[in-house]
Rosetta silent file (secondary structure, phi, psi, omega in degrees, C-alpha in Angstrom):
SEQUENCE: XXXXXXXXXXXXXXXXXXXXXXXXXXXXXXXXXXXXXXXXXXXXXXXXXXXXXXXXXXXXXXXXXXXXXXXXXXXXXXXXXXXXXXXXXXXXXXXXXXXXXXXXXXXXXXXXXXXXXXXXXXXXXXXXXXXXXXXXXXXXXXXXXXXXXXXXXXXXXXXXXXXXXXXXXXXXXXXXXXXXXXXXXXXXXXXXXXXXXXXXXXXXXXXXXXXXXXXXXXXXXXXXXXXXXXXXXXXXXXXXXXXXXXXXXXXXXXXXXXXXXXXXXXXXXXXXXXXXXXXXXXXXXXXXXXXXXXXXXXXXXXXXXXXXXXXXXXXXXXXXX
SCORE:     score description
SCORE:     0.000 S_00000001
   1 L     0.000  156.024  177.366   -8.059   22.399  -22.264 S_00000001
   2 L   -57.638  131.400  176.724   -6.838   18.817  -21.791 S_00000001
   3 L    69.805   18.469 -170.681   -3.052   18.672  -21.525 S_00000001
   4 L   -61.540  -37.541  179.282   -2.711   22.453  -21.769 S_00000001
   5 L  -111.464   17.632 -177.539    0.406   22.751  -19.530 S_00000001
   6 L   -56.301  123.488  177.779    1.593   19.188  -20.045 S_00000001
   7 L    65.208   18.355 -171.164    5.442   18.994  -19.779 S_00000001
   8 L   -55.767  -46.142  179.662    5.644   22.802  -19.716 S_00000001
   9 L  -116.590   23.604 -176.924    8.796   23.006  -17.548 S_00000001
  10 L   -51.410  123.166  174.035    9.809   19.369  -17.833 S_00000001
  11 L    68.838   21.051  176.206   13.477   18.861  -16.876 S_00000001
  12 L   -84.556   86.278 -173.586   14.149   22.572  -16.329 S_00000001
  13 L   -70.836  -13.803 -179.534   16.767   22.027  -13.659 S_00000001
  14 L   -81.421  -12.541  178.660   17.552   25.750  -13.394 S_00000001
  15 L   -72.779  122.905 -179.420   14.181   26.581  -11.842 S_00000001
  16 L  -113.190  -14.369 -178.786   14.732   27.108   -8.111 S_00000001
  17 L  -147.902  142.117  173.439   11.485   28.797   -7.127 S_00000001
  18 L  -120.465   20.962 -178.032    7.841   28.776   -8.219 S_00000001
  19 L   -62.238  -28.423 -177.493    6.752   31.384   -5.661 S_00000001
  20 L   -95.050    2.827  176.360    5.889   33.874   -8.405 S_00000001
  21 L   -92.557  153.454  179.538    3.828   31.424  -10.451 S_00000001
  22 L  -138.395  132.610  175.882    0.078   31.099  -10.053 S_00000001
  23 L  -123.816   73.432 -168.910   -2.269   28.291  -11.108 S_00000001
  24 L   -79.339   -8.080 -173.411   -5.589   29.765  -10.009 S_00000001
  25 L   -60.231  133.031 -176.415   -7.988   27.722  -12.129 S_00000001
  26 L   -91.217  -22.788  178.939  -10.629   26.074   -9.944 S_00000001
  27 E  -120.089  120.293 -172.260  -11.900   23.521  -12.489 S_00000001
  28 L   -99.529  166.660  176.894   -9.276   21.395  -14.192 S_00000001
  29 L  -116.647  163.477 -176.474   -9.083   19.393  -17.434 S_00000001
  30 L   -55.716  127.578  174.942   -7.640   15.956  -18.088 S_00000001
  31 L    54.563   29.037 -175.635   -3.830   15.848  -17.690 S_00000001
  32 L   -63.671  -37.525 -178.826   -3.688   19.657  -17.694 S_00000001
  33 L  -112.007   15.257 -177.256   -0.643   19.871  -15.368 S_00000001
  34 L   -58.585  132.122  177.367    0.857   16.446  -16.059 S_00000001
  35 L    61.225   16.387 -171.584    4.690   16.425  -15.915 S_00000001
  36 L   -57.569  -43.402  178.851    4.646   20.218  -15.561 S_00000001
  37 L  -118.336   27.628 -179.078    7.672   20.361  -13.211 S_00000001
  38 L   -55.900  124.247  179.956    8.916   16.844  -13.845 S_00000001
  39 L    58.121   33.776  168.461   12.620   16.595  -12.830 S_00000001
  40 L   -85.857   84.383 -168.563   12.903   20.254  -11.908 S_00000001
  41 L   -70.395  -13.351 -178.645   15.550   19.329   -9.391 S_00000001
  42 L   -86.984  -12.179 -179.556   16.139   22.885   -8.151 S_00000001
  43 L   -68.955  128.070 -177.353   12.636   23.402   -6.712 S_00000001
  44 L  -113.528  -17.179  178.211   12.824   23.382   -2.912 S_00000001
  45 L  -154.173  161.830  178.449    9.309   24.410   -1.851 S_00000001
  46 L  -124.189  129.496  179.569    5.730   24.801   -3.094 S_00000001
  47 L   -58.703  150.868 -172.373    3.558   27.769   -2.018 S_00000001
  48 L   -57.705  -42.489 -175.883    0.686   26.928    0.326 S_00000001
  49 L  -109.637   35.066 -175.046   -2.184   27.737   -2.060 S_00000001
  50 L   -67.577  -32.007 -177.479   -0.452   26.813   -5.287 S_00000001
  51 L  -124.729   79.588 -171.828   -3.099   24.235   -6.317 S_00000001
  52 L   -80.868   -6.127 -171.131   -6.456   25.590   -5.126 S_00000001
  53 L   -61.496  136.197  173.436   -8.759   23.513   -7.341 S_00000001
  54 L  -101.758   -9.641 -178.772  -11.608   21.635   -5.704 S_00000001
  55 E  -118.436  100.995 -175.705  -12.721   20.077   -9.003 S_00000001
  56 L   -89.160  174.376  179.006  -10.113   17.700  -10.336 S_00000001
  57 L  -138.627  169.487 -179.400   -9.880   15.821  -13.632 S_00000001
  58 L   -58.774  125.414  175.383   -8.356   12.574  -14.842 S_00000001
  59 L    62.020   20.427 -172.094   -4.575   12.659  -14.484 S_00000001
  60 L   -60.485  -35.637  179.647   -4.613   16.401  -13.763 S_00000001
  61 L  -112.356   23.181 -175.485   -1.502   16.277  -11.513 S_00000001
  62 L   -56.846  117.735  176.482    0.033   13.174  -13.049 S_00000001
  63 L    55.993   27.462 -172.882    3.794   13.177  -12.338 S_00000001
  64 L   -60.815  -42.598 -179.335    3.617   16.945  -11.821 S_00000001
  65 L  -119.093   22.941 -179.830    6.526   17.124   -9.339 S_00000001
  66 L   -65.968  140.500  179.774    8.152   13.754   -9.906 S_00000001
  67 L    80.271    6.407  178.239   11.925   13.840   -9.704 S_00000001
  68 L   -81.706   78.173 -172.387   12.040   17.105   -7.711 S_00000001
  69 L   -68.861  -17.570  177.825   14.836   15.838   -5.495 S_00000001
  70 L   -82.348  -10.170 -177.991   15.369   19.273   -3.925 S_00000001
  71 L   -81.580  119.210 -175.977   11.839   19.313   -2.519 S_00000001
  72 L  -106.705  -20.501 -179.343   11.911   18.338    1.181 S_00000001
  73 L  -157.209  161.802  178.973    8.409   19.256    2.335 S_00000001
  74 L  -137.435  152.724 -178.272    4.991   20.405    1.118 S_00000001
  75 L   -73.895  147.756 -179.303    2.203   22.462    2.764 S_00000001
  76 L   -67.779  -19.478 -178.762   -0.776   20.661    4.260 S_00000001
  77 L   -92.299    7.287 -171.829   -3.197   22.901    2.347 S_00000001
  78 L   -64.497  -37.474 -172.381   -1.732   22.028   -1.070 S_00000001
  79 L  -123.626   80.209 -170.728   -4.412   19.502   -2.180 S_00000001
  80 L   -79.297  -11.713 -173.442   -7.783   20.609   -0.785 S_00000001
  81 L   -64.786  138.368  177.536  -10.143   18.560   -2.943 S_00000001
  82 L   -96.939    0.797  178.661  -12.329   16.003   -1.159 S_00000001
  83 E  -137.645  123.058 -178.767  -13.078   14.160   -4.400 S_00000001
  84 L  -109.894  166.708 -178.447  -10.424   12.836   -6.757 S_00000001
  85 L  -119.333  178.122 -179.457  -10.585   11.433  -10.268 S_00000001
  86 L   -52.243  117.268  175.953   -8.918    8.673  -12.255 S_00000001
  87 L    60.190   22.941 -177.939   -5.116    8.988  -11.751 S_00000001
  88 L   -51.915  -46.615 -175.630   -5.455   12.538  -10.379 S_00000001
  89 L  -110.435   12.988 -177.254   -2.381   12.223   -8.138 S_00000001
  90 L   -56.293  126.734  176.660   -0.621    9.315   -9.827 S_00000001
  91 L    58.532   18.749 -172.212    3.182    9.642   -9.527 S_00000001
  92 L   -56.737  -42.821  179.917    2.737   13.256   -8.456 S_00000001
  93 L  -119.786   21.123 -179.124    5.768   13.273   -6.116 S_00000001
  94 L   -58.065  135.556  177.583    7.453   10.063   -7.218 S_00000001
  95 L    63.936   22.928  176.593   11.257   10.139   -6.813 S_00000001
  96 L   -87.376  177.435 -178.070   11.119   13.501   -5.057 S_00000001
  97 L   -94.601   14.510 -177.478   13.189   14.493   -2.029 S_00000001
  98 L   -53.802  136.557  179.202   10.273   14.642    0.429 S_00000001
  99 L  -107.576  -24.999  178.952   11.231   13.720    3.995 S_00000001
 100 E  -154.863  163.987  177.574    7.830   13.941    5.676 S_00000001
 101 L  -119.555  143.813 -176.641    4.181   14.642    4.851 S_00000001
 102 L   -83.244  160.821  173.610    1.981   17.168    6.660 S_00000001
 103 L   -62.957  144.505  174.327   -1.296   16.581    8.481 S_00000001
 104 L    73.728   12.537 -175.726   -4.414   17.038    6.362 S_00000001
 105 L   -64.942  -39.066 -173.895   -2.623   16.710    3.026 S_00000001
 106 L  -122.476   81.216 -175.743   -5.100   14.240    1.462 S_00000001
 107 L   -79.776   -5.638 -173.147   -8.644   14.968    2.699 S_00000001
 108 L   -60.360  134.352  174.794  -10.421   13.154   -0.151 S_00000001
 109 L  -115.608  -10.246  175.547  -13.019   10.581    0.875 S_00000001
 110 E  -112.115  112.454 -171.640  -14.405    9.917   -2.601 S_00000001
 111 L  -104.636  172.743  177.625  -11.798    8.099   -4.677 S_00000001
 112 L  -144.015  170.920 -173.931  -11.445    6.969   -8.290 S_00000001
 113 L   -52.440  123.878  174.281   -9.470    4.376  -10.220 S_00000001
 114 L    58.681   25.432 -171.494   -5.726    4.574   -9.532 S_00000001
 115 L   -61.964  -34.945 -179.505   -6.075    8.023   -7.985 S_00000001
 116 L  -111.125   16.385 -175.011   -3.016    7.712   -5.690 S_00000001
 117 L   -56.305  118.948  176.086   -1.081    5.173   -7.726 S_00000001
 118 L    63.628   18.907 -171.662    2.638    5.601   -7.086 S_00000001
 119 L   -55.246  -41.867  179.771    2.081    9.085   -5.663 S_00000001
 120 L  -118.692   21.513 -177.550    5.116    8.928   -3.342 S_00000001
 121 L   -61.984  144.311  178.265    6.872    5.930   -4.853 S_00000001
 122 L    62.518   22.889  171.279   10.680    5.897   -4.751 S_00000001
 123 L   -84.911   84.481 -170.607   10.800    8.771   -2.227 S_00000001
 124 L   -67.939  -19.124 -179.916   13.827    7.264   -0.538 S_00000001
 125 L   -93.569   -7.294 -177.849   14.145   10.089    2.040 S_00000001
 126 L   -69.347  119.169 -174.192   10.503    9.931    3.180 S_00000001
 127 L  -109.274  -38.734 -176.161   10.581    8.806    6.823 S_00000001
 128 E  -135.471  148.629  176.355    7.238    9.626    8.436 S_00000001
 129 L  -137.042  151.063 -177.713    3.640   10.149    7.342 S_00000001
 130 L   -62.977  145.522 -179.280    0.566   11.231    9.350 S_00000001
 131 L   -62.072  -37.649 -176.713   -1.514    8.521   10.988 S_00000001
 132 L  -101.798   32.756 -177.142   -4.768    9.936    9.517 S_00000001
 133 L   -62.786  -36.170 -171.500   -3.409   10.630    6.029 S_00000001
 134 L  -119.823   89.172 -172.751   -5.955    8.404    4.216 S_00000001
 135 L   -81.415  -11.001 -173.947   -9.484    8.887    5.608 S_00000001
 136 L   -60.639  137.682  178.117  -11.505    7.101    2.895 S_00000001
 137 L  -106.087   -8.739  177.316  -13.616    4.189    4.126 S_00000001
 138 E  -128.373  117.971 -174.158  -14.710    2.983    0.680 S_00000001
 139 L   -97.487  170.406  176.590  -11.983    2.183   -1.838 S_00000001
 140 L  -130.579  170.400 -174.673  -11.930    1.769   -5.614 S_00000001
 141 L   -58.718  125.176  173.966   -9.875   -0.383   -7.943 S_00000001
 142 L    66.623   17.015 -171.340   -6.136    0.288   -7.717 S_00000001
 143 L   -62.972  -38.874 -179.379   -6.581    3.461   -5.656 S_00000001
 144 L  -108.963   18.694 -176.104   -3.485    2.992   -3.437 S_00000001
 145 L   -56.338  115.654  176.276   -1.528    0.812   -5.865 S_00000001
 146 L    63.736   21.071 -172.724    2.192    1.337   -5.194 S_00000001
 147 L   -56.070  -41.366  179.360    1.514    4.574   -3.328 S_00000001
 148 L  -118.220   24.899 -177.695    4.633    4.249   -1.121 S_00000001
 149 L   -56.641  133.192  176.581    6.507    1.653   -3.150 S_00000001
 150 L    64.422   22.137  171.166   10.272    1.679   -2.548 S_00000001
 151 L   -80.609   84.042 -166.976   10.125    4.348    0.163 S_00000001
 152 L   -71.320  -14.366  178.997   13.103    2.685    1.784 S_00000001
 153 L  -100.516   -5.181 -175.385   13.346    5.080    4.766 S_00000001
 154 L   -66.295  127.467 -176.267    9.657    4.984    5.708 S_00000001
 155 L  -108.193  -14.468 -179.114    9.201    3.779    9.292 S_00000001
 156 L  -137.660  157.264  177.975    5.431    4.047    9.800 S_00000001
 157 L  -115.583  154.613  178.565    2.233    3.435    7.872 S_00000001
 158 L   -79.296  165.987  172.511   -1.015    5.420    8.056 S_00000001
 159 L   -65.053  139.449  179.364   -4.274    4.164    9.458 S_00000001
 160 L  -122.270   85.723 -171.344   -6.264    2.249    6.810 S_00000001
 161 L   -81.388   -3.891 -171.871   -9.891    2.429    7.972 S_00000001
 162 L   -58.888  134.991  175.537  -11.555    1.215    4.770 S_00000001
 163 L  -106.546  -17.964  179.281  -14.204   -1.480    5.142 S_00000001
 164 E  -110.586  113.170 -177.599  -15.131   -1.651    1.439 S_00000001
 165 L  -106.427  159.503  175.829  -12.293   -2.944   -0.734 S_00000001
 166 L  -134.245  169.352 -176.468  -11.930   -3.288   -4.498 S_00000001
 167 L   -53.256  131.306  174.508   -9.599   -5.204   -6.807 S_00000001
 168 L    60.098   19.543 -174.380   -5.908   -4.300   -6.330 S_00000001
 169 L   -61.806  -36.631  179.810   -6.793   -1.448   -3.971 S_00000001
 170 L  -110.743    9.728 -173.721   -3.725   -1.997   -1.729 S_00000001
 171 L   -60.258  134.349  177.743   -1.516   -3.872   -4.175 S_00000001
 172 L    60.638   13.386 -170.685    2.205   -3.023   -3.889 S_00000001
 173 L   -56.035  -42.426 -179.110    1.347   -0.183   -1.487 S_00000001
 174 L  -121.303   23.618 -177.598    4.428   -0.670    0.733 S_00000001
 175 L   -56.937  132.416  179.618    6.493   -2.995   -1.429 S_00000001
 176 L    61.489   27.514  169.523   10.214   -2.729   -0.583 S_00000001
 177 L   -84.958   80.071 -167.598    9.616   -0.338    2.325 S_00000001
 178 L   -72.656  -10.756  178.085   12.529   -1.961    4.060 S_00000001
 179 L  -101.975   -1.609 -178.513   12.510    0.332    7.114 S_00000001
 180 L   -62.089  125.509 -174.914    8.817   -0.115    7.912 S_00000001
 181 L  -110.556   -9.170  177.294    8.581   -1.265   11.530 S_00000001
 182 L  -151.773  127.347  179.319    4.838   -1.542   12.086 S_00000001
 183 L   -91.110  153.204  179.716    2.067   -2.443    9.687 S_00000001
 184 L   -77.946  158.377  172.150   -1.451   -1.008    9.966 S_00000001
 185 L   -73.686  148.121  179.885   -4.485   -3.009   10.980 S_00000001
 186 L  -119.842   96.097 -169.601   -6.730   -4.049    8.100 S_00000001
 187 L   -79.230  -13.543 -176.470  -10.304   -4.073    9.427 S_00000001
 188 L   -61.146  137.603  179.500  -12.177   -5.119    6.268 S_00000001
 189 L  -104.023  -14.443  175.895  -13.890   -8.503    6.564 S_00000001
 190 L  -115.910  121.193 -174.417  -14.867   -8.885    2.893 S_00000001
 191 L   -99.008  169.946  177.560  -11.954   -8.913    0.466 S_00000001
 192 L  -125.792  167.090 -175.899  -11.604   -8.274   -3.260 S_00000001
 193 L   -60.078  125.636  177.359   -9.422   -9.878   -5.911 S_00000001
 194 L    56.088   27.243 -175.607   -5.706   -9.205   -5.292 S_00000001
 195 L   -63.096  -31.943  179.471   -6.632   -6.467   -2.802 S_00000001
 196 L  -110.500   21.641 -173.087   -3.478   -7.095   -0.699 S_00000001
 197 L   -56.933  115.834  178.281   -1.277   -8.303   -3.555 S_00000001
 198 L    52.747   29.366 -176.324    2.395   -7.840   -2.523 S_00000001
 199 L   -59.493  -40.404 -178.415    1.306   -5.075   -0.160 S_00000001
 200 L  -118.351   25.225 -177.488    4.168   -5.685    2.283 S_00000001
 201 L   -59.265  129.373  179.750    6.577   -7.562    0.044 S_00000001
 202 L    67.198   22.130  170.717   10.147   -7.252    1.333 S_00000001
 203 L   -85.816   84.405 -169.981    9.145   -5.352    4.464 S_00000001
 204 L  -123.817   40.318 -179.606   11.739   -7.234    6.484 S_00000001
 205 L   -58.675  120.322 -178.131   13.070   -4.682    8.944 S_00000001
 206 L   -63.485  127.424  178.272   15.190   -6.617   11.440 S_00000001
 207 L    78.686    3.244 -178.601   13.738   -6.429   14.932 S_00000001
 208 L   -90.390 -170.361 -177.013   10.695   -4.514   13.737 S_00000001
 209 L   -92.415   -9.364  176.013    6.994   -5.237   13.897 S_00000001
 210 L  -106.299  125.972 -176.956    6.653   -6.349   10.294 S_00000001
 211 L  -136.700  135.911  176.291    8.105   -9.738    9.586 S_00000001
 212 E  -138.551  162.751 -179.842    7.873  -11.925    6.507 S_00000001
 213 E  -173.651  175.346 -178.944    9.498  -15.105    5.355 S_00000001
 214 E  -118.055  138.095 -176.563    9.227  -18.221    3.228 S_00000001
 215 E  -144.251  135.147  175.442    8.373  -21.662    4.564 S_00000001
 216 L  -108.960  108.930 -177.529    7.788  -25.029    2.894 S_00000001
 217 L   -70.425  158.197  171.579    5.453  -27.165    5.013 S_00000001
 218 L  -107.772  135.112 -173.894    5.712  -30.920    5.381 S_00000001
 219 L   -57.447  131.107  176.238    2.450  -32.825    4.990 S_00000001
 220 L    62.001   18.613  175.639    0.692  -33.567    8.297 S_00000001
 221 L  -111.925  119.142 -178.479    3.562  -32.096   10.342 S_00000001
 222 L   -74.604  138.561  178.279    2.531  -29.226   12.620 S_00000001
 223 E  -123.272  129.102 -177.447    4.833  -26.193   12.688 S_00000001
 224 E   -94.691  133.523  175.352    4.807  -23.694   15.528 S_00000001
 225 E  -118.613  116.795 -176.336    5.347  -19.937   14.908 S_00000001
 226 E   -90.237  131.562  174.786    6.158  -17.899   18.002 S_00000001
 227 L  -114.956  -24.523 -173.471    5.079  -14.267   18.287 S_00000001
 228 L    87.117   -7.147  177.991    5.200  -13.758   22.036 S_00000001
 229 L  -163.502  169.717 -177.674    1.586  -12.536   21.768 S_00000001
 230 L   -71.086  120.779 -179.648   -1.546  -13.260   19.787 S_00000001
 231 L   -67.465  147.061 -178.514   -1.000  -12.200   16.146 S_00000001
 232 L   -87.588  -17.936 -179.677   -3.551   -9.791   14.703 S_00000001
 233 E   175.019  148.657 -177.115   -3.500  -11.165   11.204 S_00000001
 234 E  -137.646  131.922  173.651   -1.478  -13.216    8.764 S_00000001
 235 E  -104.626  133.174 -176.132   -1.349  -13.128    4.994 S_00000001
 236 E  -130.712  126.239 -179.967   -0.265  -16.340    3.307 S_00000001
 237 E  -126.143  135.218  178.580    0.563  -16.760   -0.389 S_00000001
 238 E   -92.035  151.765  170.075    1.631  -19.951   -2.120 S_00000001
 239 L    77.328   21.270 -172.376    4.250  -20.273   -4.826 S_00000001
 240 H   -71.750  -22.551 -177.813    6.128  -17.046   -4.203 S_00000001
 241 H   -66.825  -35.696  179.173    9.579  -18.436   -4.929 S_00000001
 242 H   -93.932    4.235  178.755    8.646  -19.002   -8.573 S_00000001
 243 L   103.615  133.526 -179.932    6.616  -15.792   -8.709 S_00000001
 244 L   -78.655  126.199  176.976    3.086  -15.002   -7.662 S_00000001
 245 L  -121.501  173.540  178.939    0.620  -15.532  -10.488 S_00000001
 246 H   -58.797  -39.816  179.767   -3.123  -15.356  -10.712 S_00000001
 247 H   -65.821  -40.439  179.090   -3.279  -19.127  -10.323 S_00000001
 248 H   -62.556  -34.977 -177.371   -1.057  -19.052   -7.243 S_00000001
 249 H   -68.514  -14.295  173.837   -3.293  -16.475   -5.617 S_00000001
 250 L   -64.815  -19.769  176.547   -6.124  -18.980   -5.618 S_00000001
 251 L  -102.031   12.365 -179.369   -4.188  -20.501   -2.764 S_00000001
 252 L   -98.276  147.024  179.069   -3.611  -17.209   -0.994 S_00000001
 253 E  -155.354  163.011  174.455   -5.547  -16.051    2.015 S_00000001
 254 E  -113.532  132.808 -179.577   -5.686  -13.661    4.919 S_00000001
 255 E  -118.665  123.827 -179.054   -6.340  -15.074    8.400 S_00000001
 256 E   -83.035  179.325 -173.189   -7.541  -12.782   11.154 S_00000001
 257 L   -68.980  -13.898  177.163   -6.717  -13.115   14.842 S_00000001
 258 L   -95.462   -1.114  178.561   -9.795  -15.278   15.432 S_00000001
 259 L    92.687    0.003  177.648   -8.801  -17.715   12.730 S_00000001
 260 L   -69.926  126.798 -178.707  -11.408  -16.648   10.179 S_00000001
 261 E  -101.311  149.670  175.277   -9.904  -17.082    6.720 S_00000001
 262 E  -131.435  124.260 -179.763  -10.636  -15.023    3.604 S_00000001
 263 E   -73.370  122.277 -175.335   -9.567  -16.228    0.176 S_00000001
 264 L   -65.687  -33.357 -175.179   -7.600  -13.402   -1.474 S_00000001
 265 L   -80.216  -45.327 -173.959   -8.520  -14.463   -4.992 S_00000001
 266 L   -98.506  -20.688 -176.278  -12.258  -15.173   -4.657 S_00000001
 267 L    83.221   -2.875  179.458  -13.155  -13.148   -1.572 S_00000001
 268 L   -70.133  154.260 -178.720  -14.896  -16.172   -0.048 S_00000001
 269 E  -131.483  168.513  176.653  -14.662  -16.704    3.711 S_00000001
 270 E   173.851  176.262  174.415  -15.217  -19.503    6.166 S_00000001
 271 L  -137.400  173.868  177.671  -14.284  -21.487    9.234 S_00000001
 272 L  -107.949 -178.591  178.163  -13.870  -25.175    9.982 S_00000001
 273 L   -80.959   -4.464 -179.014  -15.605  -27.478   12.401 S_00000001
 274 L   -70.953  148.960  178.772  -12.599  -27.269   14.701 S_00000001
 275 L   -69.242  -43.246 -174.844  -13.027  -25.454   18.007 S_00000001
 276 L  -130.193   25.394  178.696   -9.774  -23.528   17.811 S_00000001
 277 E  -139.890  149.718  179.838   -8.541  -24.179   14.286 S_00000001
 278 E  -124.911  148.344 -175.244   -9.617  -22.962   10.885 S_00000001
 279 E  -127.699  131.623  170.805   -9.194  -24.666    7.539 S_00000001
 280 E   -92.717  119.585  178.298   -8.946  -23.228    4.042 S_00000001
 281 L   -57.924  -37.116 -178.125  -10.406  -25.725    1.547 S_00000001
 282 L   -65.473  -38.128 -175.950   -8.140  -24.357   -1.188 S_00000001
 283 L  -101.385  -11.810 -179.841   -4.990  -24.845    0.863 S_00000001
 284 L    46.068   57.556 -174.071   -6.238  -27.725    3.041 S_00000001
 285 E  -134.820  138.045  178.953   -4.330  -26.293    5.948 S_00000001
 286 E  -101.105  138.285  176.496   -5.147  -25.994    9.635 S_00000001
 287 E  -126.654  127.559  178.529   -4.264  -22.918   11.694 S_00000001
 288 E  -119.887  123.770 -177.733   -4.498  -22.840   15.469 S_00000001
 289 E  -105.015  147.224  168.700   -4.130  -19.523   17.293 S_00000001
 290 E  -146.881 -167.382 -172.793   -3.360  -18.813   20.934 S_00000001
 291 L   -76.995   -5.771 -179.110   -1.966  -15.958   23.000 S_00000001
 292 L  -124.046    1.039  179.622    1.662  -16.500   22.006 S_00000001
 293 E   160.448 -152.920  178.347    1.530  -17.462   18.347 S_00000001
 294 E  -150.019  162.345  179.420   -0.012  -19.953   15.943 S_00000001
 295 E  -122.927  138.251  179.348    0.457  -23.445   14.604 S_00000001
 296 E  -117.515  139.391  171.707    0.172  -24.540   10.998 S_00000001
 297 E  -140.637  118.718  178.843   -0.439  -28.030    9.641 S_00000001
 298 E   -88.465  131.591 -174.951   -0.720  -28.741    5.924 S_00000001
 299 L  -113.745    9.112 -179.233   -2.863  -31.771    5.124 S_00000001
 300 L  -131.889  124.645 -174.220   -2.489  -31.985    1.356 S_00000001
 301 H   -63.914  -32.205  179.136    0.756  -33.024   -0.359 S_00000001
 302 H   -64.730  -37.915  178.593    0.105  -30.871   -3.445 S_00000001
 303 H   -76.115  -35.191 -174.926   -0.094  -27.743   -1.298 S_00000001
 304 H   -70.662  -27.830 -176.760    2.770  -28.732    0.954 S_00000001
 305 L   -84.914   39.903  176.020    5.269  -29.157   -1.852 S_00000001
 306 L  -137.583  156.205  172.634    5.401  -25.426   -2.490 S_00000001
 307 L   -86.897  131.966  179.849    7.145  -22.508   -0.854 S_00000001
 308 E  -111.281  150.961  171.322    4.743  -20.200    0.924 S_00000001
 309 E  -101.607  135.735  175.699    5.175  -16.593    2.037 S_00000001
 310 E  -114.898  126.417  178.897    4.038  -15.643    5.521 S_00000001
 311 E  -131.160  121.238  176.141    3.476  -11.964    6.268 S_00000001
 312 E   -76.950  127.239 -178.183    2.265  -10.675    9.631 S_00000001
 313 L   -87.191  -38.835 -175.392   -0.234   -7.894    9.091 S_00000001
 314 L  -106.151  -44.550 -177.133   -0.591   -6.587   12.620 S_00000001
 315 L  -132.662  168.061 -174.086    2.238   -7.943   14.772 S_00000001
 316 L   -72.347  143.951  165.344    5.531   -9.656   14.234 S_00000001
 317 L  -103.438  119.240  179.698    5.959  -13.338   13.507 S_00000001
 318 L   -93.792  166.820  173.360    9.238  -14.401   14.989 S_00000001
 319 L    57.135   46.768  172.722   11.398  -17.423   14.149 S_00000001
 320 L   -84.400  142.485  175.958   10.603  -17.743   10.449 S_00000001
 321 L   -73.026    0.000    0.000   12.837  -20.034    8.429 S_00000001
């Protein structure tokens, strides 16, 4: 039944093992195991076939092991389903003690709204994750929202092969991952509303491959940004000092290594008549790329009199103010 084991062992800090428990049901109900072992700080491991279900339900594992700070690892066979539902894994291991994730942990290729939202958020000890952790090529709204938010020890990101994006699909995914040293490539050419919203906010690892910063352009004055190589992609958002709002995102865009711009808010794309420069009508800004960096020139005083955030998606941008 829906919610049948909801909160069953919530905050039972004396539980040190679940090896003798069995959850054999193959077809689940909405929120059936939600919060079941929430803040059971004594749990140190989960049996390999503890969650055998292939047919999930909305919120079925919601916050199931959140706060299990004694848990350092999980088996790769734990979550075998290839199809997830709305919030199935939301907050499942949030604030746990996980240090790494195994290969093959998340085989699902058919996603649903918010299915992985915050799943590993605030796992401060999590350092590495498999490159092929997230195989889905077609995303849904909010599916990876905050998935690794505040994982302050995380040094690598998984491959993100998706070509079909939806609203907020990557929003906050790596926010405050302050140890992240290399961001994944983002191959999608058609964007959705707020799809990359604050995805790499505060990923400012010194000397790493992810670099962000704030810059206020001066009208009609070109500014050079050195990378030492051709950047693979740049995300630019206006108005971040006063807080990013829906209106501010109308001036936000992603620029690929060829200079093609995509408006983050509307999803529209385009190029300019320039041979080696591209212009966003919303931001009235020129970008020129070459093999060692890029140059920016703002041509509209209304846009220039704002602080902008620059975030390198593929390679580092050096010498940010």
